[in-house]
Each structure stands twice: as C-alpha cells, then as structure tokens.
C-alpha positions in Angstrom: -53.0 61.6 -77.2 -53.1 64.7 -79.3 -50.8 67.5 -78.8 -51.8 71.2 -79.9 -51.6 73.1 -83.1 -48.6 72.8 -85.3 -47.2 74.9 -88.3 -46.5 72.8 -91.1 -43.0 73.0 -92.3 -41.5 73.0 -95.5 -40.8 74.7 -98.7 -44.6 75.5 -99.3 -45.2 77.2 -96.3 -48.3 75.4 -95.2 -50.9 77.1 -93.4 -51.5 76.3 -89.5 -54.3 73.8 -88.6 -55.4 72.5 -85.1 -54.7 69.4 -83.8 -52.0 67.1 -83.7 -50.9 63.6 -83.8 -53.3 61.3 -82.3 -53.1 57.2 -81.0 -56.3 56.8 -83.5 -54.2 58.2 -86.5 -51.4 56.3 -86.1 -52.9 53.2 -85.0 -55.2 53.6 -88.6 -52.2 54.3 -90.4 -50.3 51.0 -89.7 -53.5 48.7 -90.0 -54.0 50.4 -93.4 -50.1 50.1 -94.7 -50.1 46.3 -93.9 -51.7 46.4 -97.7 -47.9 46.9 -98.7 -47.1 43.2 -97.2 -49.0 41.7 -100.4 -46.4 43.8 -102.5 -43.7 43.0 -100.4 -44.2 39.5 -99.6 -44.4 38.4 -103.7 -41.5 40.2 -104.0 -39.8 38.6 -101.8 -41.0 35.1 -102.6 -40.8 34.5 -106.1 -37.2 34.7 -106.3 -36.5 32.0 -103.8 -39.2 29.8 -105.4 -37.5 30.0 -109.3 -34.2 29.0 -107.8 -35.7 25.6 -105.8 -34.8 22.3 -107.9 -38.3 20.3 -107.3 -40.1 23.5 -108.7 -37.7 23.9 -111.7 -38.3 20.0 -112.5 -42.0 20.3 -112.0 -42.5 23.4 -113.8 -39.5 24.4 -116.1 -37.6 21.1 -116.9 -35.5 23.2 -119.3 -34.0 25.4 -117.0 -32.4 22.3 -115.1 -31.0 21.6 -118.2 -29.6 25.3 -119.1 -28.1 25.3 -115.0 -26.0 22.2 -115.6 -25.0 23.3 -119.4 -23.7 26.6 -117.7 -21.4 24.8 -115.5 -19.5 24.0 -118.5 -20.6 27.2 -120.2 -21.3 31.3 -119.7 -22.4 31.6 -116.0 -24.3 34.6 -116.8 -27.0 32.4 -118.7 -27.8 29.8 -116.5 -31.5 31.2 -115.8 -32.2 32.9 -119.3 -35.8 31.4 -120.0 -38.8 33.4 -121.1 -41.4 31.2 -119.5 -39.9 31.1 -116.3 -39.0 35.3 -116.0 -43.0 35.2 -117.2 -44.1 33.7 -114.1 -42.5 36.5 -111.7 -43.4 39.0 -114.5 -46.9 38.5 -115.3 -47.9 39.9 -111.4 -46.8 43.3 -112.7 -48.6 43.2 -116.1 -51.9 42.6 -114.6 -51.1 45.1 -111.8 -50.7 47.6 -114.2 -54.2 47.0 -115.8 -56.1 46.7 -112.7 -54.5 50.1 -111.4 -56.6 52.0 -113.8 -59.6 50.3 -112.5 -59.0 50.5 -108.9 -58.6 54.4 -109.7 -62.0 54.9 -111.0 -63.4 52.6 -108.0 -61.1 54.4 -105.8 -62.9 57.9 -106.2 -66.4 56.6 -106.9 -66.6 54.2 -103.9 -64.0 55.1 -101.7 -60.5 54.0 -100.6 -61.7 51.5 -98.3 -63.2 49.1 -100.8 -60.1 49.6 -103.2 -58.0 48.1 -100.3 -61.3 45.2 -99.9 -60.8 44.4 -103.8 -57.2 43.9 -103.4 -56.7 41.9 -100.6 -59.8 39.5 -102.0 -57.6 39.0 -105.7 -54.6 38.1 -104.0 -56.2 36.0 -101.8 -57.9 33.7 -104.6 -54.4 34.4 -106.5 -52.5 33.0 -103.5 -54.3 29.6 -103.5 -54.6 28.9 -107.2 -50.6 29.2 -106.7 -50.3 26.6 -104.0 -52.7 24.1 -105.6 -51.2 24.8 -109.2 -50.5 21.7 -111.2 -49.5 22.8 -114.2 -47.9 26.4 -116.0 -51.2 27.8 -116.6 -52.5 27.7 -113.1 -49.8 29.6 -112.2 -50.0 32.3 -114.9 -53.5 33.0 -113.5 -52.4 33.0 -110.0 -49.8 35.3 -110.7 -52.3 37.4 -112.9 -55.0 37.5 -110.1 -51.7 38.5 -107.5 -51.3 41.1 -109.4 -55.1 42.2 -109.5 -54.2 42.6 -106.0 -51.3 44.2 -105.8 -52.8 47.0 -108.2 -55.9 47.4 -105.8 -53.3 47.6 -102.8 -50.9 49.7 -104.4 -53.4 52.4 -105.8 -55.5 52.7 -102.5 -52.9 52.6 -99.8 -50.8 55.4 -100.2 -53.5 57.7 -100.9 -55.3 56.4 -98.0 -52.4 57.0 -95.8 -51.4 60.7 -96.5 -55.2 61.4 -96.3 -55.2 60.4 -93.2 -52.0 61.6 -92.0 -51.5 65.2 -90.5 -48.6 67.2 -92.6 -46.6 66.9 -89.7 -45.6 63.6 -89.9 -47.4 62.6 -93.2 -44.1 61.4 -94.5 -43.3 59.1 -91.5 -46.5 57.5 -91.4 -47.0 56.9 -94.9 -43.5 55.2 -95.0 -45.1 52.5 -93.0 -46.6 51.3 -96.6 -42.7 50.7 -97.4 -41.9 49.2 -94.3 -44.3 46.5 -94.6 -43.2 45.7 -97.9 -40.0 45.5 -96.5 -41.4 43.0 -94.0 -43.2 41.4 -96.7 -40.0 41.0 -98.2 -37.5 39.5 -95.3 -40.5 37.2 -94.5 -40.3 35.7 -97.7 -37.3 35.1 -97.8 -37.1 33.6 -94.2 -40.1 31.0 -95.4 -37.9 30.3 -98.5 -34.4 29.3 -96.4 -37.2 27.5 -94.6 -39.5 25.5 -97.1 -36.2 24.9 -99.3 -35.4 22.3 -96.5 -38.4 20.3 -96.9 -38.3 17.3 -98.8 -41.4 18.0 -100.7 -44.1 20.8 -101.9 -41.9 23.5 -100.1 -42.9 25.6 -102.9 -46.4 25.1 -102.3 -46.1 26.4 -99.1 -44.1 29.2 -99.9 -46.8 30.7 -102.6 -49.3 29.4 -100.2 -48.5 31.2 -97.2 -49.1 34.6 -99.5 -52.8 34.6 -98.4 -51.8 35.1 -94.8 -51.2 39.2 -96.1 -54.3 39.2 -98.1 -55.9 38.2 -95.1 -54.7 40.8 -93.3 -55.6 43.3 -95.8 -59.4 42.1 -96.4 -60.5 42.3 -92.4 -58.3 45.8 -92.6 -60.5 46.9 -95.1 -63.0 46.4 -92.8 -62.4 47.8 -89.6 -60.7 50.9 -91.0 -62.4 54.1 -91.3 -62.9 55.8 -94.2 -60.7 59.0 -95.0 -62.7 62.6 -94.7 -61.4 63.5 -98.0 -63.2 60.2 -99.6 -65.9 61.1 -97.1 -66.7 64.7 -98.9 -65.8 62.8 -102.1 -69.3 61.5 -101.5 -71.2 63.9 -100.1 -70.5 62.8 -96.3 -70.2 66.4 -95.0 -71.2 65.6 -91.0 -69.2 62.2 -91.4 -66.7 63.8 -92.8 -66.0 66.7 -90.0 -66.5 64.1 -87.3 -63.6 62.0 -89.0 -61.3 64.9 -89.0 -62.2 66.0 -85.4 -61.5 62.4 -84.6 -57.7 61.7 -86.0 -56.5 65.3 -85.4 -58.0 65.1 -81.8 -59.2 69.0 -81.7 -63.0 70.0 -81.9 -61.9 73.7 -83.7 -60.9 71.5 -87.7 -63.0 74.3 -89.5 -59.7 75.8 -91.1 -58.6 72.3 -92.3 -62.0 71.0 -93.4 -62.8 74.6 -94.8 -59.8 73.6 -97.4 -60.5 70.0 -98.2 -63.9 71.0 -98.5 -63.2 73.7 -101.1 -61.1 71.1 -102.6 -63.5 68.8 -103.3 -65.6 71.4 -104.3 -63.1 71.7 -107.3 -63.0 68.3 -107.9 -66.4 67.5 -108.7 -66.2 70.4 -111.2 -63.8 68.3 -112.8 -65.6 65.5 -114.9 -62.4 64.1 -116.5 -59.7 63.2 -114.3 -57.7 61.8 -117.3 -58.3 64.8 -119.3 -57.5 67.3 -116.5 -54.2 65.7 -115.3 -52.5 66.8 -119.1 -53.3 70.7 -118.1 -50.5 73.1 -117.8 -50.8 73.7 -114.3 -50.5 69.9 -113.4 -47.4 69.6 -115.3 -45.1 69.1 -112.1 -47.6 66.2 -110.9 -47.8 64.9 -113.8 -44.5 64.7 -114.6 -43.5 63.7 -111.3 -46.1 61.1 -111.2 -44.6 59.5 -114.1 -40.5 60.2 -113.7 -40.6 58.9 -110.2 -42.3 55.6 -110.4 -39.8 55.4 -114.2 -37.0 55.8 -111.9 -37.2 53.9 -108.8 -37.5 50.8 -111.1 -34.6 51.3 -113.2 -32.3 51.2 -110.0 -32.4 47.9 -110.5 -33.3 47.1 -107.0 -35.6 44.6 -108.0 -33.4 42.7 -109.5 -31.9 42.5 -105.9 -35.4 42.0 -104.7 -36.9 39.3 -106.3 -33.6 37.8 -108.0 -31.9 37.7 -105.1 -31.5 34.1 -104.5 -31.6 33.5 -108.7 -28.3 36.3 -109.0 -26.3 34.6 -105.9 -26.5 31.1 -107.4 -25.5 32.6 -111.1 -22.5 33.8 -109.1 -21.6 30.3 -107.7 -23.0 30.8 -104.1 -24.3 27.4 -102.9 -28.5 26.6 -102.5 -28.4 27.3 -99.0 -25.7 30.2 -99.4 -28.0 32.2 -101.5 -31.0 31.9 -100.2 -29.5 33.0 -96.7 -27.6 35.7 -98.4 -31.1 36.9 -99.9 -32.0 37.0 -96.4 -29.6 39.1 -95.1 -30.5 41.6 -98.0 -34.0 41.6 -96.8 -32.9 42.3 -92.9 -30.9 45.4 -94.5 -33.8 46.6 -96.5 -36.3 46.4 -93.5 -33.7 48.3 -90.8 -32.7 50.7 -93.1 -36.2 51.8 -94.1 -36.1 53.3 -90.1 -33.6 55.4 -91.3 -36.0 57.3 -93.4 -39.2 57.1 -91.0 -37.0 59.1 -88.7 -35.2 61.7 -91.1 -38.0 61.8 -93.2 -40.1 64.4 -91.6 -37.0 66.2 -89.9 -34.5 66.7 -92.8 -36.8 66.6 -95.8 -37.4 64.6 -99.0 -34.5 65.7 -101.5 -31.9 65.0 -99.1 -32.6 61.6 -98.8 -33.4 61.3 -102.3 -29.5 62.7 -103.2 -27.6 61.1 -100.8 -29.4 57.7 -101.1 -28.8 58.1 -104.9 -25.4 58.9 -104.7 -24.8 55.8 -102.6 -26.9 53.6 -104.8 -24.4 55.0 -107.8 -20.9 53.8 -106.3 -22.1 50.3 -105.1 -23.5 49.4 -108.6 -20.1 50.5 -110.2 -18.5 48.6 -107.4 -20.6 45.3 -107.6 -19.8 45.3 -112.2 -16.2 46.0 -111.5 -16.2 42.8 -108.7 -18.2 40.8 -111.1 -16.6 41.5 -114.2 -13.2 41.0 -112.3 -13.8 37.4 -111.8 -16.2 36.3 -114.5 -15.0 38.6 -117.3 -17.2 38.9 -120.4 -16.9 34.7 -120.9 -18.9 34.4 -117.9 -16.3 31.4 -116.9 -14.6 31.4 -113.5 -15.0 31.1 -109.0 -15.7 33.8 -106.6 -13.8 33.0 -103.9 -15.1 33.9 -100.3 -13.5 36.8 -99.7 -14.8 38.3 -103.0 -18.4 36.6 -101.8 -18.4 38.7 -99.1 -17.5 41.8 -100.1 -20.1 41.4 -103.1 -22.5 40.9 -100.4 -21.7 43.8 -98.4 -21.6 46.3 -101.3 -25.0 44.6 -102.8 -26.6 45.0 -98.8 -24.7 49.0 -98.9 -26.6 48.9 -102.2 -29.9 47.9 -100.5 -29.7 50.5 -97.7 -29.2 53.3 -99.4 -32.4 52.7 -101.6 -34.4 51.8 -98.3 -34.0 55.2 -97.1 -34.5 57.4 -100.2 -35.6 56.0 -103.4 -38.1 52.8 -101.7 -40.2 54.7 -99.7 -40.0 58.1 -101.3 -41.3 56.7 -104.8 -44.3 56.2 -103.2 -44.7 58.9 -100.8 -44.0 61.7 -102.7 -46.3 61.2 -105.7 -49.1 60.1 -103.5 -48.6 63.3 -101.7 -47.9 65.9 -104.8 -51.8 65.6 -106.5 -54.4 68.0 -105.5 -58.0 65.8 -104.6 -59.4 66.7 -108.6 -56.5 65.0 -110.4 -55.5 62.3 -107.3 -56.9 59.0 -108.4 -55.6 59.4 -112.0 -52.1 60.7 -110.5 -51.9 57.9 -108.5 -52.9 55.4 -111.0 -50.0 56.4 -113.6 -47.7 56.1 -110.6 -48.6 52.6 -109.8 -49.0 51.8 -113.8 -45.7 53.4 -114.3 -43.9 51.3 -111.6 -45.9 48.3 -112.5 -45.1 48.5 -116.3 -41.0 48.8 -115.7 -41.1 46.3 -112.8 -42.8 43.7 -115.4 -40.0 44.8 -118.2 -37.5 44.2 -115.5 -39.3 41.2 -114.6 -39.2 39.7 -117.8 -35.7 40.8 -119.1 -33.7 41.2 -116.6 -32.1 37.5 -116.8 -31.8 37.8 -120.3 -30.2 41.3 -119.8 -27.3 39.9 -117.5 -27.1 37.1 -120.6 -26.1 39.2 -123.0 -24.8 42.0 -121.5 -22.7 40.8 -118.8 -21.5 42.7 -116.0 -21.8 45.9 -117.9 -25.7 45.4 -116.7 -24.9 46.9 -113.5 -22.9 49.9 -115.0 -26.2 50.1 -117.6 -27.9 50.4 -113.8 -25.6 53.2 -112.5 -25.9 55.3 -115.2 -29.7 55.6 -114.4 -29.2 55.8 -111.1 -26.3 58.9 -111.9 -29.3 60.1 -114.4 -32.4 60.3 -111.7 -29.8 61.8 -108.4 -29.5 65.0 -111.1 -33.2 64.9 -112.2 -34.2 65.0 -108.7 -31.4 67.6 -107.6 -33.1 70.6 -110.4 -36.7 69.1 -110.0 -38.0 68.0 -107.2 -38.4 70.9 -104.6 -38.9 70.2 -100.7 -42.4 68.6 -100.0 -41.9 68.4 -96.6 -44.8 69.7 -94.0 -46.8 70.8 -96.9 -50.5 70.1 -96.6 -51.7 67.9 -99.9 -54.3 70.9 -100.7 -51.5 73.2 -100.8 -49.3 71.9 -102.7 -50.1 74.3 -105.5 -47.8 77.2 -102.8 -44.4 74.5 -103.5 -44.8 74.4 -107.2 -45.3 78.4 -107.7 -41.7 79.3 -105.7 -40.3 76.7 -107.7 -37.6 78.1 -110.0 -38.5 75.8 -113.0 -42.3 75.1 -112.6 -43.5 78.3 -111.7 -44.7 79.0 -114.7 -47.3 76.3 -115.0 -49.2 77.3 -112.2 -51.6 80.3 -112.3 -52.2 82.4 -109.4 -55.6 81.3 -108.7 -54.5 77.9 -107.9 -53.1 78.8 -104.4 -55.1 78.3 -101.8 -55.5 81.4 -99.5 -53.1 84.0 -101.6 -50.5 84.7 -103.5 -47.1 83.7 -102.7 -43.8 85.8 -104.0 -41.0 84.1 -106.7 -38.6 82.2 -105.4 -36.1 81.9 -109.0 -33.8 80.1 -107.2 -34.1 75.9 -107.2 -35.5 74.3 -104.4 
C-alpha cells in the first residue's frame, strides 16, 4: 500500500521524505481516533438526559417547577438552574486540570499511557453515573469523565499528528473529530430510544458511555508507540524500525534525522512550560490559546450538549426536541467528511474562513427568527414553518462548524508545536478548550434567560472576530512536516519577527512580507 516518495506541499516548503501512505498507519490512526468517541458521546448524551422528566424529577425537581411556571412566564428561563448546569459543566472543569497532568505523563511515559488512563477514568465515571442515587454521585461521575476527556484530548491529537505523513496528516487527524461526531450522533440516537423507556432510561444513556471507554482502553494496548515518543525515551533503533513500518520504506534516514535533531533539541529543554513563553515560540503559544478559545465561543456546544433543552425551550415537543438533536448530529457527522476530503487539498485557511462566514450568517438568522417570535418577553409560539426554518439554519450552522472550526480546532494546534514544547502546547490547547466549554456549559442557560435572542447575536459577533483573526494571523500549514513549522512562521508577515534564523531546520528562508 505504500506509495513512492512525496514532496510535502504548503506555504512552508517542507522537504521531501521517502515513503508514503501505508495501510498500517491508516488503521493505526483510525483506532487511535476512537478516543474522540469519549468526548463526542458525552457532548451528545448530557443534553438529552437533562431534558428527561424522570431524571429531572429524581435529581432536579426544582427545574420541573420552573418548566411549569415558564408556561405562564418567559420561555427563555425554563431550564435556568445552576446545579443542573453544573451536572453538564463539571466534566470540563476536571478535564482542564487533568490536561496539565496528562501533558507530563504524555511526555515522560508516552502517548499510549495517557490514552489508557483516559479510557480507564472514563469507564469509572460512566459506572458512577449509571448507578447514581444522588446528585453527589452524579457530579463525582462527571468529574471522572472529565479526567478521561482531559487525558484523551491531550494525547490522541498529538499521537495522530506524529504517526501520519505530512501529506495526509490533516485527513487522518480529522479522524479524531469524526469520532467525536459519531459519538454525538450515537448519543442522540440512544437518548431518543431511552426516552421511550418506562423507567431508568437515563441510566442506560449514561451507562453506555462505558462502551467508548472500553474501546479506548483496548486501543491503548494494541496501538504502537510513535517514533517521536520512542526517541524521547531513548529507544532509537525501535523508533527507526517503527518509522520504516509506518512509512512503508527502508530509506527513512532524512526524516529520522530530522526527528532525532528535534528530540535532541527537546532534551536540552528542562522546562517546556517556561520555554513556550520564549519569543521564538510566540506563534505557537498565541494560536494554541486563541484557537480553542474561539472554537468554544462560536456557541457550538450550545447546540451539541444543550440541543434537546434548547429545542424544548423554543417550544418543540419532547420527541421533536430529541429528534431535532439527532438531525443536527447527522449533519455534524456527514459534514466532517467534507473536511477530511478538503483539508489536505485546499488547506486549513480556506475551510476556516468559509466556515466562519457561514456560521456568522446562520447565527444572525437564528437570533432574528427567535427574536421575531418570542421578542424580549419570551412569550409566543413557533409555527411549524418557523420551527423548520430555525432547525434548517441551525443545521447549516452545524455543517459550517463541522468542516472548519470543529476538526481544525484540534488539528492546527497539534501540528504547529515543535517537539520540545508539544506537550505544553497541547495542554494549553486542551485546557483553554475545556475552560471555555465549562463556562458555556455552566452559564449558557442563565445567559439565555437574561440575554434572550440577543445571545445568538453575541455568538455571531465572536465568529466575525475570529474569522478576521484567522485571515491575518494563521498561515497555511497544509503539507508541512511538523518539525519544519519554523519555516512557515519565518515566511509570515507578522510572525517572522519572532523566529530566529537558527530555528529553521536545513537552511534559511526568503522573507515573505505578504499575509499568508
């Protein structure tokens, strides 16, 4: 299955390496990407469970009272309850803390160990939630799920970026996002099915989170370690043999030497967290912080883990709310295929910019439709036609996210950090993502209660800002070997001032003063 030599494409002008795309590396990356099932299943399952009456009656009876009151009051505030929101958001707070611990373990013991810990923690959390008898057990279970998500999201994107050839790194890395979308869709379908059960449907929904956890645990045992990780731990010959295997070629000397040079440079770095603050790593630091922040401030997780709640707030019936969440889940999954096809053909920037424009327009339209029907008082009803239009625009919005900020929010930060700061860079990426996911999860229903339809205008304005940010400050990284990213920064109109000449592997680059 291995092809001939290829020349990496893209703005950085990467050097040519022997080897090609092998069946071994594709299968390996597909199995590793299943770590995304953990994150996806939880994103999809929590919103459906929190809209089930049996669950609310057992753990959050005060929310039921609010729902009944809302029939005669404002629809915007039906689910405004801090403890209910804490059930959803506590996971992401735990993931934030876990990602920092995972960064140390990932570097010291390898990517596979972090993946194993993530799967095991998620399994324990799923069992806690399935057998919960009070809110405390629910929260403890969610915290354990958060540890699992933190470890999985720290290690899996790095693993994928290191295993994949630069030529198809984008497509294989997006397998992680694809697994997230599959997890979301499966969760939505399970919620729809369990909502029909006479009792304990919510226990089944929460307990089935153990399935992707088991997949992750088993995968961590059967997957090989990456050459980068082997070199970090002094396993030079094993690393070279693994590189030959994943590239399908015997002559991998050039690529191996570049990896070895990067590892030797990384070993001289005693404090990666201190080093990432250095000027020459400024582009990586800024983008690893800004991209996950912007990814969450699009408002996507409002749709992903509060979809059934949001649709019920807007007047959809119980079944209609859950089915609408299934529809958005299908759109999310199918649209990710667009990114897999396009990311290594047309590049990251085009997808970022097109997706941003599409999301901006849809947020404005959804906010306007809701505003026209409910106004500022929150009283009103949706006609079937209006409900269909809102659902349609939300689906177009989800599609835009699914082929742009969804997968690229994980891909780009994982491919722009040199080895010596990679664990720190990925930890920043995950922790910023989790922190703002926590804030959105904890305060969205309260924000909806107070900002009403204006909340969608707020998210639209954030999408506009981040699209401008990408246009000016993100260079194209398509086809550039990870260890040669310094070339890309050196050619960029803004970032080049931070990159010293000796940071570039294999020579100097010409200045390029145009925005890339």
